[in-house]
C-alpha angles and dihedrals in degrees: 000000000000117000121253111249120217124219119239133188120236088248093055092051091049090064091066097074104117131105092253094041116042123167129166138183120231118178095336093312124114119223128190106215097171096112093031095053095085090048094052109119090230093047129249094282092069089069090060099034088059090047092232101125106117091003140099101277097178096115093042092049096051090046087065109023143044119243089245089073091069090053095059112107095235091058097039087061089062092065111104101172151325134267115261112245094014132099129199114260100191108069125196111261116267113225110252095015123135122242117251093206111113113259092005088113129041112260093254088066095043118101114258095015127111137210134198090209109049129066131201088262090057087055092048090049092048092053092052094045093049092049090049094050094044094050104032105028110024098069093051093039091060092049094048093047088059099039097039090224123140117268108272117263089235090066092047090050092054091048090050092049090056089044090238090138091057093043092056088069091062132236119334149100092302088075095056113120093012126122106230118211093335093315098301091132128027118232092243091052095048110113137170091274089062090048091048089056090056092052093045095049092046089055091051092064100031138068118235089263094050091049087059094038092057091079100288085148089063092049091058099028102049102054093074087056091049094046103035109015123106119256089251092053092046091051089053098046116021104065095044092050094047087048089056094241094115132031132217132206130192107232108192109113120086136183086246094051129025112165089359097089090171091062097064117138103197107113134207117197119189118231111177109300094349141076117223106209127195128173147074137267127199137202091019111172113228088004095132092063104023120127094195132035121204094210135194112219140176115237132176087260096048141269112349135178119225131180109231120192119213108262143104111358095018117109133167133198127191118249117210111228138170090273133057121293088235084096090066095226107186151183106227124201125195111195109188091315114185116219129173114256085235088074090070111120110216127338120331109262093020097089094120092066090046092056098038091053088063099047098078093057093044093051092046089051090054089051091054095051095041096052090048092052092048089055089056089053090053090050093049091049094048091050094046095044089052098048101034110096118205126169086000096302138082118270088246088071088074115087092212090059092048089051092054090048090050093055092045092052092045092052095049093045094050089047092049094050095046089047092052091050092051090046090053090053090050090053091054101041131073120232094268093050091049091053092049100042109022107042091086098041092047090049091051091044092053094049090048092051095044092048090047089051093056092047090050090048090057094047093048093053090054091051093050095039116188092358088068089066098059125086093215136043131028097345100039095112092049092048091052093047093048091050096047106030090095091066091076089056091058111028117082090016132343116264097243093046091053092047089054091046091055094051094044091053090050092050091053089059096048107127115244093222098058125103137157 
C-alpha cells in the first residue's frame, strides 16, 4: 500500500532548514533529506552551500541530476508530501510514448509532419516495438552494459516470442507463418521500413555494446545459412536460432586480414565427407557465446564459407575493447575442427559472393542504429543546454552552443533522409538489383553517418563539459557515445574502404559518351 502524502505550504517547508532537519522541494514534491544528507555524494554541506535547505531546489537538482534519479525507489521513499497549490510538471516517462523534444524523433513520428514512406500501421508497429524495448529490454540492457555479462536468456526468449529476432533479418520467406509483434503486421506486408524501426528502437534503449550483444552476430551470421545452406542444415539451425535457443556469429575477420577478405589464412582441407578446418578469427561479435560460426575459409578451390558448430577443437577467448564485453567480442581458434561437407554454404570457391551478398544489409543495419543513437544525443544535448544555468542564464543563451546544436541537428536530419531514400529503394528492388545499384550508395551512406556520429560526439562533449567524461551521472550517455561512436566507422566495413567502394561503383557506371 502506498503511503498517504500530506500537503505542505512553501512556508512550512522553509522551516526545515537546519542540519538535523533538512527538507527541499523538487517539482512540487517535498523531500525529507535529513537522514540522507550524510549519504549525499557531495556531502551534507552542499545542501547548505547551495542555499537549498528548506527551499525549492528544482533548478539546482536538474542542474546536477537526471530525472530518473527521482524515480529510483530509494529516493522515492524520501518524499513526505507535496506542495499545496502546485502540481508536478515533469512526469515519469510512459512506455512507448514519443519524445516532445524537437528533433528527438524522426519527422515521420513528429506531430503535424508527413512522410511518403510510412503508413499508419508503421506508426502502430513503432509504438508497440518501443514499448516492448523500454519495458522488457532497457532495464537488463543497462545492467549488462555495466557488468559486461551476456544479455539474460529471459530477454532473448521474449524477443523470440515476439519474433523480433526473425524480423531483424528483414523481409523474406523466413517470416512466413510467424506472428509478428502480436500480429500488428503480416509477414507478407513486412518491409525494410518495419525492420528499420526495430533497429532504431533497439538502439534507443541500448548502448553500442548492447546493440551488438543482443544477437547482432545472428543478424549477420544467419543469412548465409538461409540463402545458401542445404534444407537439412536449415532445418537443423534456423528454428532453434530464431527461437533464441542457439546463437550464431559471423567469423570472417582475422588478424592477418581485416577488410581484405581475400587475404584470409584459415584453411579447410577436405577429407572424405568432412572438412578439417584450422585457423584463427579475431574481433568476432558474439563469439564468446556463439553456438555456430559462419566461417570464411581457404580451400584448394578458393574462398569458401562453412558453418562450424561449437565443439571439439573450437575455442573462444574474450577480447577487451573500448565498449562493454556484453557484446561478446572474441578471438576464435579452430584447431583441426572436423565439420560435415554438408555444412558448406554455397558452392565451394564461391564464398566471396556468399559474404558480399550479406554486406549491404549489415551496413544498412548499422546506419539504422547509428542514426537513432545520434538522435538521442541531440535530445540529451537540447535538454541539458536548456536546463543548465551558467552565468545566470541557460547554456542555450550562448551562440556557440546554439551553433553546435545546429550542426548536430543538420547531420542527423541529412542522415535520416538519405537513409529513408535508400530504404525505399531496398523495398522496391530484388536482391540482385540491390547488389548492383545500392552497394556503393550504402557504403557512402554508412561512412557519412559514422563520420557524422564522431563529429556529433565531439560537439556533445563540449556542450556537457566535464560531465561528458564520467561514466555515471548526468553525462553518462554522452561519455558512452563518445567512447564507442568510432565502432560504426570500423565494423561492417571501414569508413575509408566504403568511401572508395562508393566512388568505384560510380566510376564503373560512368557513360562512355559523356565529356565536359
